[in-house]
py3Dmol code that shows the C-alpha trace and the ligand (Angstrom):
import py3Dmol

protein = """\
ATOM      1  CA  MET A   1     122.239  82.922 105.563  1.00  0.00           C
ATOM      2  CA  LEU A   2     118.510  82.876 105.813  1.00  0.00           C
ATOM      3  CA  TYR A   3     117.239  86.363 106.432  1.00  0.00           C
ATOM      4  CA  THR A   4     114.042  86.430 108.454  1.00  0.00           C
ATOM      5  CA  THR A   5     111.737  88.952 110.103  1.00  0.00           C
ATOM      6  CA  ASP A   6     108.171  88.704 111.519  1.00  0.00           C
ATOM      7  CA  THR A   7     106.689  88.853 108.076  1.00  0.00           C
ATOM      8  CA  ILE A   8     109.316  88.203 105.520  1.00  0.00           C
ATOM      9  CA  HIS A   9     111.323  85.042 105.036  1.00  0.00           C
ATOM     10  CA  GLN A  10     114.281  85.083 102.542  1.00  0.00           C
ATOM     11  CA  LEU A  11     114.512  81.843 100.592  1.00  0.00           C
ATOM     12  CA  THR A  12     117.517  81.343  98.423  1.00  0.00           C
ATOM     13  CA  VAL A  13     117.987  78.845  95.520  1.00  0.00           C
ATOM     14  CA  PRO A  14     120.880  78.170  93.177  1.00  0.00           C
ATOM     15  CA  THR A  15     120.938  79.048  89.558  1.00  0.00           C
ATOM     16  CA  PRO A  16     123.270  77.771  86.782  1.00  0.00           C
ATOM     17  CA  PHE A  17     124.044  81.322  85.746  1.00  0.00           C
ATOM     18  CA  GLY A  18     127.112  83.466  86.571  1.00  0.00           C
ATOM     19  CA  VAL A  19     125.068  85.559  88.960  1.00  0.00           C
ATOM     20  CA  GLY A  20     124.863  82.688  91.340  1.00  0.00           C
ATOM     21  CA  ASP A  21     122.082  82.238  93.918  1.00  0.00           C
ATOM     22  CA  VAL A  22     118.825  84.104  93.556  1.00  0.00           C
ATOM     23  CA  HIS A  23     116.466  85.055  96.452  1.00  0.00           C
ATOM     24  CA  THR A  24     112.776  84.775  96.660  1.00  0.00           C
ATOM     25  CA  TYR A  25     110.844  86.354  99.670  1.00  0.00           C
ATOM     26  CA  LEU A  26     107.841  84.727 101.463  1.00  0.00           C
ATOM     27  CA  LEU A  27     105.550  87.290 102.773  1.00  0.00           C
ATOM     28  CA  LYS A  28     103.061  86.639 105.525  1.00  0.00           C
ATOM     29  CA  GLY A  29      99.869  88.637 105.674  1.00  0.00           C
ATOM     30  CA  ASP A  30      96.234  88.029 104.717  1.00  0.00           C
ATOM     31  CA  SER A  31      97.707  85.824 102.057  1.00  0.00           C
ATOM     32  CA  LEU A  32     100.834  83.734 101.943  1.00  0.00           C
ATOM     33  CA  THR A  33     102.818  85.163  99.079  1.00  0.00           C
ATOM     34  CA  LEU A  34     106.082  84.435  97.358  1.00  0.00           C
ATOM     35  CA  VAL A  35     107.896  87.291  95.690  1.00  0.00           C
ATOM     36  CA  ASP A  36     109.683  85.936  92.719  1.00  0.00           C
ATOM     37  CA  ALA A  37     109.890  82.183  91.861  1.00  0.00           C
ATOM     38  CA  GLY A  38     113.529  81.063  91.337  1.00  0.00           C
ATOM     39  CA  ILE A  39     114.592  79.200  88.251  1.00  0.00           C
ATOM     40  CA  LYS A  40     113.232  75.903  86.694  1.00  0.00           C
ATOM     41  CA  THR A  41     115.784  73.473  87.668  1.00  0.00           C
ATOM     42  CA  GLU A  42     115.293  70.432  90.080  1.00  0.00           C
ATOM     43  CA  GLU A  43     118.042  71.865  92.437  1.00  0.00           C
ATOM     44  CA  ALA A  44     116.262  75.172  92.698  1.00  0.00           C
ATOM     45  CA  TRP A  45     113.019  73.408  93.404  1.00  0.00           C
ATOM     46  CA  LYS A  46     114.537  71.216  96.079  1.00  0.00           C
ATOM     47  CA  ALA A  47     116.178  74.268  97.726  1.00  0.00           C
ATOM     48  CA  LEU A  48     112.845  76.155  97.680  1.00  0.00           C
ATOM     49  CA  GLU A  49     110.982  73.152  99.135  1.00  0.00           C
ATOM     50  CA  ALA A  50     113.677  72.946 101.916  1.00  0.00           C
ATOM     51  CA  GLY A  51     113.500  76.625 102.609  1.00  0.00           C
ATOM     52  CA  LEU A  52     109.777  76.645 102.949  1.00  0.00           C
ATOM     53  CA  LYS A  53     109.997  73.598 105.290  1.00  0.00           C
ATOM     54  CA  GLU A  54     112.568  75.372 107.458  1.00  0.00           C
ATOM     55  CA  VAL A  55     110.106  78.285 108.077  1.00  0.00           C
ATOM     56  CA  GLY A  56     107.123  75.915 108.599  1.00  0.00           C
ATOM     57  CA  TYR A  57     105.470  75.708 105.176  1.00  0.00           C
ATOM     58  CA  THR A  58     105.046  73.548 102.130  1.00  0.00           C
ATOM     59  CA  PRO A  59     104.516  74.472  98.499  1.00  0.00           C
ATOM     60  CA  GLN A  60     100.783  73.689  98.996  1.00  0.00           C
ATOM     61  CA  ASP A  61     100.496  76.703 101.458  1.00  0.00           C
ATOM     62  CA  VAL A  62     101.735  79.195  98.818  1.00  0.00           C
ATOM     63  CA  GLU A  63      98.648  81.230  97.662  1.00  0.00           C
ATOM     64  CA  GLN A  64     100.144  83.959  95.473  1.00  0.00           C
ATOM     65  CA  ILE A  65     103.262  84.808  93.512  1.00  0.00           C
ATOM     66  CA  VAL A  66     104.368  88.316  92.759  1.00  0.00           C
ATOM     67  CA  LEU A  67     107.009  88.903  90.165  1.00  0.00           C
ATOM     68  CA  THR A  68     109.708  91.616  90.201  1.00  0.00           C
ATOM     69  CA  HIS A  69     110.545  91.013  86.492  1.00  0.00           C
ATOM     70  CA  HIS A  70     110.305  88.437  83.666  1.00  0.00           C
ATOM     71  CA  HIS A  71     113.893  87.039  83.721  1.00  0.00           C
ATOM     72  CA  PRO A  72     114.305  83.209  83.974  1.00  0.00           C
ATOM     73  CA  ASP A  73     115.899  83.320  87.416  1.00  0.00           C
ATOM     74  CA  HIS A  74     112.761  85.110  88.925  1.00  0.00           C
ATOM     75  CA  ILE A  75     109.834  83.445  87.124  1.00  0.00           C
ATOM     76  CA  GLY A  76     111.204  79.783  86.767  1.00  0.00           C
ATOM     77  CA  LEU A  77     109.003  77.841  89.282  1.00  0.00           C
ATOM     78  CA  VAL A  78     105.630  79.766  88.894  1.00  0.00           C
ATOM     79  CA  ASP A  79     103.883  76.548  87.835  1.00  0.00           C
ATOM     80  CA  ARG A  80     104.961  74.361  90.744  1.00  0.00           C
ATOM     81  CA  PHE A  81     102.406  75.610  93.432  1.00  0.00           C
ATOM     82  CA  PRO A  82      99.200  73.515  93.224  1.00  0.00           C
ATOM     83  CA  ASN A  83      97.068  75.832  95.450  1.00  0.00           C
ATOM     84  CA  MET A  84      98.278  79.163  93.882  1.00  0.00           C
ATOM     85  CA  ILE A  85      95.189  81.340  93.162  1.00  0.00           C
ATOM     86  CA  GLY A  86      97.018  84.622  92.066  1.00  0.00           C
ATOM     87  CA  LEU A  87     100.089  85.399  89.857  1.00  0.00           C
ATOM     88  CA  TYR A  88     100.826  89.154  89.774  1.00  0.00           C
ATOM     89  CA  GLY A  89     103.528  91.362  88.090  1.00  0.00           C
ATOM     90  CA  HIS A  90     103.932  94.060  85.423  1.00  0.00           C
ATOM     91  CA  GLU A  91     101.779  93.329  82.341  1.00  0.00           C
ATOM     92  CA  ASP A  92     105.053  92.739  80.443  1.00  0.00           C
ATOM     93  CA  ASN A  93     105.576  89.456  82.218  1.00  0.00           C
ATOM     94  CA  ARG A  94     102.396  87.973  80.464  1.00  0.00           C
ATOM     95  CA  LYS A  95     104.078  87.413  77.044  1.00  0.00           C
ATOM     96  CA  TRP A  96     107.097  85.682  78.717  1.00  0.00           C
ATOM     97  CA  LEU A  97     104.855  83.447  80.732  1.00  0.00           C
ATOM     98  CA  GLU A  98     102.569  82.542  77.825  1.00  0.00           C
ATOM     99  CA  ARG A  99     105.299  82.915  75.140  1.00  0.00           C
ATOM    100  CA  ASP A 100     103.223  82.040  72.017  1.00  0.00           C
ATOM    101  CA  GLU A 101     105.101  81.424  68.738  1.00  0.00           C
ATOM    102  CA  PRO A 102     104.215  84.869  67.078  1.00  0.00           C
ATOM    103  CA  PHE A 103     105.766  86.673  70.060  1.00  0.00           C
ATOM    104  CA  LEU A 104     108.960  84.576  70.084  1.00  0.00           C
ATOM    105  CA  ASN A 105     109.233  85.114  66.300  1.00  0.00           C
ATOM    106  CA  ARG A 106     108.858  88.852  66.773  1.00  0.00           C
ATOM    107  CA  PHE A 107     111.549  88.835  69.441  1.00  0.00           C
ATOM    108  CA  ARG A 108     113.988  87.000  67.156  1.00  0.00           C
ATOM    109  CA  ALA A 109     113.270  89.213  64.126  1.00  0.00           C
ATOM    110  CA  PHE A 110     113.764  92.404  66.281  1.00  0.00           C
ATOM    111  CA  PHE A 111     117.199  91.301  67.446  1.00  0.00           C
ATOM    112  CA  LEU A 112     118.190  90.135  63.917  1.00  0.00           C
ATOM    113  CA  GLU A 113     117.164  93.614  62.412  1.00  0.00           C
ATOM    114  CA  LEU A 114     118.617  95.591  65.437  1.00  0.00           C
ATOM    115  CA  TYR A 115     121.919  93.904  65.423  1.00  0.00           C
ATOM    116  CA  ARG A 116     122.191  94.341  61.552  1.00  0.00           C
ATOM    117  CA  GLN A 117     121.634  98.054  62.078  1.00  0.00           C
ATOM    118  CA  PHE A 118     124.261  98.066  64.764  1.00  0.00           C
ATOM    119  CA  GLY A 119     126.833  96.739  62.315  1.00  0.00           C
ATOM    120  CA  VAL A 120     127.105  93.208  63.893  1.00  0.00           C
ATOM    121  CA  GLY A 121     129.261  90.929  61.670  1.00  0.00           C
ATOM    122  CA  GLU A 122     128.245  87.628  60.055  1.00  0.00           C
ATOM    123  CA  GLU A 123     130.381  85.617  62.587  1.00  0.00           C
ATOM    124  CA  TYR A 124     127.854  86.537  65.314  1.00  0.00           C
ATOM    125  CA  GLN A 125     124.924  84.858  63.519  1.00  0.00           C
ATOM    126  CA  ALA A 126     125.516  81.866  65.821  1.00  0.00           C
ATOM    127  CA  PHE A 127     124.169  83.936  68.659  1.00  0.00           C
ATOM    128  CA  PHE A 128     120.631  83.773  67.181  1.00  0.00           C
ATOM    129  CA  LYS A 129     120.552  80.072  67.407  1.00  0.00           C
ATOM    130  CA  HIS A 130     120.747  80.391  71.185  1.00  0.00           C
ATOM    131  CA  LEU A 131     118.180  83.125  71.722  1.00  0.00           C
ATOM    132  CA  ARG A 132     115.624  80.668  73.021  1.00  0.00           C
ATOM    133  CA  ASP A 133     117.923  78.665  75.248  1.00  0.00           C
ATOM    134  CA  PRO A 134     117.083  80.435  78.470  1.00  0.00           C
ATOM    135  CA  LEU A 135     113.367  79.500  78.078  1.00  0.00           C
ATOM    136  CA  LYS A 136     114.121  75.962  79.335  1.00  0.00           C
ATOM    137  CA  TYR A 137     114.443  77.710  82.774  1.00  0.00           C
ATOM    138  CA  VAL A 138     111.052  79.293  82.719  1.00  0.00           C
ATOM    139  CA  GLY A 139     107.768  77.963  83.991  1.00  0.00           C
ATOM    140  CA  GLU A 140     104.622  78.470  82.141  1.00  0.00           C
ATOM    141  CA  GLY A 141     101.415  80.291  83.214  1.00  0.00           C
ATOM    142  CA  THR A 142      99.686  83.628  82.826  1.00  0.00           C
ATOM    143  CA  LEU A 143      99.169  86.649  85.007  1.00  0.00           C
ATOM    144  CA  THR A 144      96.017  86.788  87.117  1.00  0.00           C
ATOM    145  CA  LYS A 145      96.118  90.493  87.169  1.00  0.00           C
ATOM    146  CA  SER A 146      98.833  92.967  86.336  1.00  0.00           C
ATOM    147  CA  LEU A 147     100.169  95.451  88.786  1.00  0.00           C
ATOM    148  CA  GLN A 148     101.304  99.054  88.256  1.00  0.00           C
ATOM    149  CA  GLU A 149     102.852 101.963  90.090  1.00  0.00           C
ATOM    150  CA  GLY A 150     100.813 102.906  93.042  1.00  0.00           C
ATOM    151  CA  ASP A 151      98.976  99.606  93.406  1.00  0.00           C
ATOM    152  CA  THR A 152      99.593  97.385  96.482  1.00  0.00           C
ATOM    153  CA  ILE A 153     100.383  93.742  96.610  1.00  0.00           C
ATOM    154  CA  PRO A 154      96.928  91.965  97.028  1.00  0.00           C
ATOM    155  CA  GLY A 155      96.614  90.673 100.698  1.00  0.00           C
ATOM    156  CA  HIS A 156      99.603  92.900 101.786  1.00  0.00           C
ATOM    157  CA  LYS A 157      98.354  96.448 101.583  1.00  0.00           C
ATOM    158  CA  GLU A 158     101.461  97.848 103.377  1.00  0.00           C
ATOM    159  CA  TRP A 159     103.565  96.896 100.325  1.00  0.00           C
ATOM    160  CA  LYS A 160     103.250  99.561  97.536  1.00  0.00           C
ATOM    161  CA  VAL A 161     104.204  98.822  93.972  1.00  0.00           C
ATOM    162  CA  VAL A 162     107.001 100.983  92.585  1.00  0.00           C
ATOM    163  CA  ALA A 163     107.712 100.772  88.824  1.00  0.00           C
ATOM    164  CA  THR A 164     111.442 100.395  88.441  1.00  0.00           C
ATOM    165  CA  PRO A 165     112.088  99.652  84.660  1.00  0.00           C
ATOM    166  CA  GLY A 166     115.693  99.631  83.320  1.00  0.00           C
ATOM    167  CA  HIS A 167     117.183  96.250  84.155  1.00  0.00           C
ATOM    168  CA  ALA A 168     113.917  94.938  82.515  1.00  0.00           C
ATOM    169  CA  GLU A 169     111.021  96.886  81.106  1.00  0.00           C
ATOM    170  CA  SER A 170     108.828  94.683  83.294  1.00  0.00           C
ATOM    171  CA  HIS A 171     110.597  95.521  86.539  1.00  0.00           C
ATOM    172  CA  LEU A 172     108.613  96.408  89.654  1.00  0.00           C
ATOM    173  CA  SER A 173     109.911  96.922  93.151  1.00  0.00           C
ATOM    174  CA  PHE A 174     107.800  96.790  96.345  1.00  0.00           C
ATOM    175  CA  PHE A 175     108.177  99.419  99.187  1.00  0.00           C
ATOM    176  CA  ARG A 176     106.933  99.259 102.799  1.00  0.00           C
ATOM    177  CA  ALA A 177     106.878 102.817 104.048  1.00  0.00           C
ATOM    178  CA  GLN A 178     106.366 101.811 107.777  1.00  0.00           C
ATOM    179  CA  ASP A 179     109.917 100.638 108.082  1.00  0.00           C
ATOM    180  CA  GLY A 180     111.507 101.705 104.695  1.00  0.00           C
ATOM    181  CA  THR A 181     111.951  98.157 103.420  1.00  0.00           C
ATOM    182  CA  MET A 182     112.245  97.761  99.611  1.00  0.00           C
ATOM    183  CA  LEU A 183     112.082  94.402  97.847  1.00  0.00           C
ATOM    184  CA  SER A 184     114.057  95.461  94.894  1.00  0.00           C
ATOM    185  CA  GLY A 185     114.434  92.442  92.635  1.00  0.00           C
ATOM    186  CA  ASP A 186     117.438  93.115  90.286  1.00  0.00           C
ATOM    187  CA  HIS A 187     116.956  96.897  90.174  1.00  0.00           C
ATOM    188  CA  LEU A 188     119.135  97.588  93.362  1.00  0.00           C
ATOM    189  CA  LEU A 189     121.925  95.029  94.220  1.00  0.00           C
ATOM    190  CA  TYR A 190     124.705  95.586  96.649  1.00  0.00           C
ATOM    191  CA  HIS A 191     127.582  93.811  95.152  1.00  0.00           C
ATOM    192  CA  ILE A 192     127.068  94.435  91.377  1.00  0.00           C
ATOM    193  CA  SER A 193     125.387  97.042  89.164  1.00  0.00           C
ATOM    194  CA  SER A 194     122.391  95.604  87.312  1.00  0.00           C
ATOM    195  CA  ASN A 195     122.742  95.324  83.538  1.00  0.00           C
ATOM    196  CA  PRO A 196     119.971  97.308  81.631  1.00  0.00           C
ATOM    197  CA  LEU A 197     119.268  94.881  78.852  1.00  0.00           C
ATOM    198  CA  LEU A 198     118.065  95.554  75.300  1.00  0.00           C
ATOM    199  CA  GLU A 199     114.438  94.597  74.723  1.00  0.00           C
ATOM    200  CA  PRO A 200     111.988  94.868  71.762  1.00  0.00           C
ATOM    201  CA  PRO A 201     109.431  97.663  71.955  1.00  0.00           C
ATOM    202  CA  ARG A 202     106.321  96.783  73.824  1.00  0.00           C
ATOM    203  CA  HIS A 203     104.227  96.977  70.705  1.00  0.00           C
ATOM    204  CA  PRO A 204     105.320  95.870  67.198  1.00  0.00           C
ATOM    205  CA  GLY A 205     106.581  98.718  65.297  1.00  0.00           C
ATOM    206  CA  GLY A 206     107.177 100.925  68.433  1.00  0.00           C
ATOM    207  CA  VAL A 207     110.296 102.796  69.449  1.00  0.00           C
ATOM    208  CA  ARG A 208     113.159 100.675  70.922  1.00  0.00           C
ATOM    209  CA  PRO A 209     113.342 101.186  74.773  1.00  0.00           C
ATOM    210  CA  LYS A 210     116.588 102.876  75.927  1.00  0.00           C
ATOM    211  CA  PRO A 211     117.223 100.658  79.006  1.00  0.00           C
ATOM    212  CA  LEU A 212     120.219 102.484  80.540  1.00  0.00           C
ATOM    213  CA  VAL A 213     118.570 105.905  80.192  1.00  0.00           C
ATOM    214  CA  THR A 214     115.413 104.502  81.830  1.00  0.00           C
ATOM    215  CA  TYR A 215     117.609 102.802  84.552  1.00  0.00           C
ATOM    216  CA  ARG A 216     119.169 106.089  85.363  1.00  0.00           C
ATOM    217  CA  GLU A 217     115.743 107.737  85.716  1.00  0.00           C
ATOM    218  CA  THR A 218     114.680 104.888  88.007  1.00  0.00           C
ATOM    219  CA  MET A 219     117.757 105.169  90.136  1.00  0.00           C
ATOM    220  CA  GLU A 220     117.086 108.899  90.521  1.00  0.00           C
ATOM    221  CA  LYS A 221     113.462 108.236  91.381  1.00  0.00           C
ATOM    222  CA  CYS A 222     114.535 105.846  94.196  1.00  0.00           C
ATOM    223  CA  LEU A 223     116.620 108.698  95.744  1.00  0.00           C
ATOM    224  CA  SER A 224     113.310 110.285  96.624  1.00  0.00           C
ATOM    225  CA  TYR A 225     112.129 107.140  98.575  1.00  0.00           C
ATOM    226  CA  PRO A 226     113.129 106.992 102.254  1.00  0.00           C
ATOM    227  CA  ILE A 227     114.641 103.450 101.695  1.00  0.00           C
ATOM    228  CA  LYS A 228     116.233 102.118 104.841  1.00  0.00           C
ATOM    229  CA  LYS A 229     116.716  98.518 103.921  1.00  0.00           C
ATOM    230  CA  VAL A 230     116.961  96.799 100.557  1.00  0.00           C
ATOM    231  CA  MET A 231     116.122  93.075 100.183  1.00  0.00           C
ATOM    232  CA  PRO A 232     117.422  92.266  96.663  1.00  0.00           C
ATOM    233  CA  GLY A 233     117.123  89.419  94.255  1.00  0.00           C
ATOM    234  CA  HIS A 234     120.762  88.554  94.460  1.00  0.00           C
ATOM    235  CA  GLY A 235     123.453  89.131  97.117  1.00  0.00           C
ATOM    236  CA  PRO A 236     123.286  90.546 100.642  1.00  0.00           C
ATOM    237  CA  VAL A 237     120.410  92.545 102.264  1.00  0.00           C
ATOM    238  CA  PHE A 238     121.874  96.114 102.736  1.00  0.00           C
ATOM    239  CA  ASP A 239     121.251  99.604 103.865  1.00  0.00           C
ATOM    240  CA  GLY A 240     122.781 102.957 102.784  1.00  0.00           C
ATOM    241  CA  VAL A 241     121.139 102.648  99.351  1.00  0.00           C
ATOM    242  CA  HIS A 242     121.153 106.366  98.514  1.00  0.00           C
ATOM    243  CA  ASP A 243     125.056 106.363  98.695  1.00  0.00           C
ATOM    244  CA  ILE A 244     125.154 103.288  96.514  1.00  0.00           C
ATOM    245  CA  ILE A 245     122.865 104.863  93.917  1.00  0.00           C
ATOM    246  CA  ARG A 246     124.991 108.025  93.743  1.00  0.00           C
ATOM    247  CA  THR A 247     128.048 106.004  93.251  1.00  0.00           C
ATOM    248  CA  ARG A 248     126.538 103.779  90.658  1.00  0.00           C
ATOM    249  CA  LEU A 249     125.422 106.807  88.652  1.00  0.00           C
ATOM    250  CA  GLN A 250     128.884 108.310  88.738  1.00  0.00           C
ATOM    251  CA  LYS A 251     130.563 105.056  87.686  1.00  0.00           C
ATOM    252  CA  GLN A 252     128.161 104.830  84.773  1.00  0.00           C
ATOM    253  CA  GLU A 253     129.003 108.365  83.742  1.00  0.00           C
ATOM    254  CA  GLN A 254     132.744 107.414  83.910  1.00  0.00           C
ATOM    255  CA  ARG A 255     132.068 104.419  81.607  1.00  0.00           C
ATOM    256  CA  ALA A 256     130.147 106.640  79.185  1.00  0.00           C
ATOM    257  CA  GLN A 257     133.184 108.959  79.182  1.00  0.00           C
ATOM    258  CA  LYS A 258     135.427 106.023  78.274  1.00  0.00           C
ATOM    259  CA  VAL A 259     133.124 105.403  75.244  1.00  0.00           C
ATOM    260  CA  TYR A 260     133.104 108.972  74.309  1.00  0.00           C
ATOM    261  CA  ASP A 261     137.043 109.094  74.455  1.00  0.00           C
ATOM    262  CA  MET A 262     137.083 105.926  72.343  1.00  0.00           C
ATOM    263  CA  LEU A 263     134.920 107.421  69.718  1.00  0.00           C
ATOM    264  CA  GLY A 264     137.341 110.276  69.356  1.00  0.00           C
ATOM    265  CA  ALA A 265     137.377 111.607  65.837  1.00  0.00           C
ATOM    266  CA  HIS A 266     135.944 108.335  64.428  1.00  0.00           C
ATOM    267  CA  SER A 267     132.394 107.409  63.450  1.00  0.00           C
ATOM    268  CA  LEU A 268     131.798 103.908  64.796  1.00  0.00           C
ATOM    269  CA  THR A 269     128.984 101.326  64.793  1.00  0.00           C
ATOM    270  CA  PRO A 270     127.845 100.074  68.142  1.00  0.00           C
ATOM    271  CA  PHE A 271     129.419  96.697  67.199  1.00  0.00           C
ATOM    272  CA  GLU A 272     132.800  98.433  66.602  1.00  0.00           C
ATOM    273  CA  VAL A 273     132.535 100.192  70.030  1.00  0.00           C
ATOM    274  CA  CYS A 274     131.601  96.822  71.659  1.00  0.00           C
ATOM    275  CA  GLN A 275     134.584  95.054  70.166  1.00  0.00           C
ATOM    276  CA  GLN A 276     136.897  97.828  71.446  1.00  0.00           C
ATOM    277  CA  LEU A 277     135.269  98.057  74.840  1.00  0.00           C
ATOM    278  CA  PHE A 278     135.023  94.239  75.557  1.00  0.00           C
ATOM    279  CA  PRO A 279     137.670  92.555  73.353  1.00  0.00           C
ATOM    280  CA  SER A 280     137.838  89.515  75.624  1.00  0.00           C
ATOM    281  CA  HIS A 281     134.215  89.208  76.627  1.00  0.00           C
ATOM    282  CA  ILE A 282     132.283  90.037  73.456  1.00  0.00           C
ATOM    283  CA  LYS A 283     132.401  86.379  72.159  1.00  0.00           C
ATOM    284  CA  LYS A 284     131.203  84.776  75.256  1.00  0.00           C
ATOM    285  CA  GLU A 285     128.744  87.476  76.559  1.00  0.00           C
ATOM    286  CA  PHE A 286     127.575  88.863  73.279  1.00  0.00           C
ATOM    287  CA  GLY A 287     124.074  89.928  74.413  1.00  0.00           C
ATOM    288  CA  LEU A 288     125.262  91.478  77.695  1.00  0.00           C
ATOM    289  CA  THR A 289     128.147  93.427  76.183  1.00  0.00           C
ATOM    290  CA  MET A 290     126.053  94.753  73.269  1.00  0.00           C
ATOM    291  CA  SER A 291     123.465  95.863  75.806  1.00  0.00           C
ATOM    292  CA  GLU A 292     126.091  97.682  77.973  1.00  0.00           C
ATOM    293  CA  THR A 293     127.709  99.291  74.805  1.00  0.00           C
ATOM    294  CA  VAL A 294     124.319 100.518  73.303  1.00  0.00           C
ATOM    295  CA  GLY A 295     123.296 101.706  76.853  1.00  0.00           C
ATOM    296  CA  GLN A 296     126.340 103.953  77.027  1.00  0.00           C
ATOM    297  CA  LEU A 297     125.652 105.256  73.476  1.00  0.00           C
ATOM    298  CA  ASP A 298     121.962 105.835  74.320  1.00  0.00           C
ATOM    299  CA  TYR A 299     123.081 107.813  77.499  1.00  0.00           C
ATOM    300  CA  LEU A 300     125.523 109.824  75.538  1.00  0.00           C
ATOM    301  CA  GLU A 301     122.926 110.661  72.908  1.00  0.00           C
ATOM    302  CA  SER A 302     120.524 111.645  75.747  1.00  0.00           C
ATOM    303  CA  VAL A 303     122.973 114.295  76.935  1.00  0.00           C
ATOM    304  CA  GLN A 304     123.813 115.330  73.405  1.00  0.00           C
ATOM    305  CA  ARG A 305     127.448 114.179  73.433  1.00  0.00           C
ATOM    306  CA  VAL A 306     127.092 111.953  70.301  1.00  0.00           C
ATOM    307  CA  GLN A 307     125.399 112.203  67.091  1.00  0.00           C
ATOM    308  CA  VAL A 308     123.840 109.213  65.281  1.00  0.00           C
ATOM    309  CA  GLU A 309     123.683 108.871  61.575  1.00  0.00           C
ATOM    310  CA  LYS A 310     122.252 106.074  59.508  1.00  0.00           C
ATOM    311  CA  LYS A 311     124.201 105.086  56.351  1.00  0.00           C
ATOM    312  CA  ASP A 312     123.114 102.276  54.246  1.00  0.00           C
ATOM    313  CA  GLY A 313     120.864 100.965  56.932  1.00  0.00           C
ATOM    314  CA  ILE A 314     123.642 100.898  59.627  1.00  0.00           C
ATOM    315  CA  TYR A 315     123.942 103.258  62.662  1.00  0.00           C
ATOM    316  CA  TYR A 316     127.269 105.278  63.211  1.00  0.00           C
ATOM    317  CA  TYR A 317     128.020 107.286  66.365  1.00  0.00           C
ATOM    318  CA  THR A 318     130.201 110.354  66.352  1.00  0.00           C
ATOM    319  CA  ALA A 319     131.308 112.334  69.415  1.00  0.00           C
ATOM    320  CA  VAL A 320     130.233 115.946  69.473  1.00  0.00           C
TER     321      VAL A 320
END
"""
ligand_1 = """\
1
ZN
Zn 118.133 88.124 88.547
"""
view = py3Dmol.view(width=600, height=400)
view.addModel(protein, "pdb")
view.setStyle({"model": 0}, {"cartoon": {"style": "trace"}})
view.addModel(ligand_1, "xyz")
view.setStyle({"model": 1}, {"stick": {}})
view.zoomTo()
view.show()
């Protein structure tokens, strides 16, 4: 159902992904602004046009787009608004919008090397053939200006930018203090926990981000915001977010405990842990299951419950 207030219209479009529909939000203020831009399919574009029409607008009326993060279901239609004069988001969106060849090659090389170090077997080489597949769902463009923690959305000074990395390094949420509303992208969802996904370091040769550890920090940070209502990228609008955050953190600790118990007296590679943790999903959801596994191992390492050792260029994790 369409969620609407005086200044916000929720517009929902379908995606071909397992996550289902994705929401964008039309903000009315000094500028007409779309928060997120769906996915690049004709079905999504038709749904977005129809949604705009339902609330009295056309694509020609949209002046700005603000991005919560760089994933395809959130930046897909950025190049479909002829009168758009501003495209804003975290600086890390830029490389995904411009996606030049050196960046894409670096992305592939990073994962090839990372998964080799994680002990991934030859039979998963096919995964690398499909790394670029999601790009067909992404529009092209570039950022007009990047946003960071403490900024406000241009033309909507009541909406403050809150950096919420974890699900993606580029993730921003937007908080309106006057009524405690948060536009949370995929950082806070009601029906599912977000997957913190592995990403290359921001700068070549830098340290690999630890997305689950970062995600936990961001969740804890959100506990200090008086959030009353969350308008997410997927699923229902909801309240009671602080209870949800506490439950999510506990559940994650339980999953980490499962990994810890699994390690037992063995030294295992992340790939071996992933095979045991997701025997029936690893083939179909290789990237997701590896991200989840490595996330739990990173968390256990951060609380000093596992030790990591590199032997012949491959990482082994041992419970302590
Ligand atoms: Zn999403």
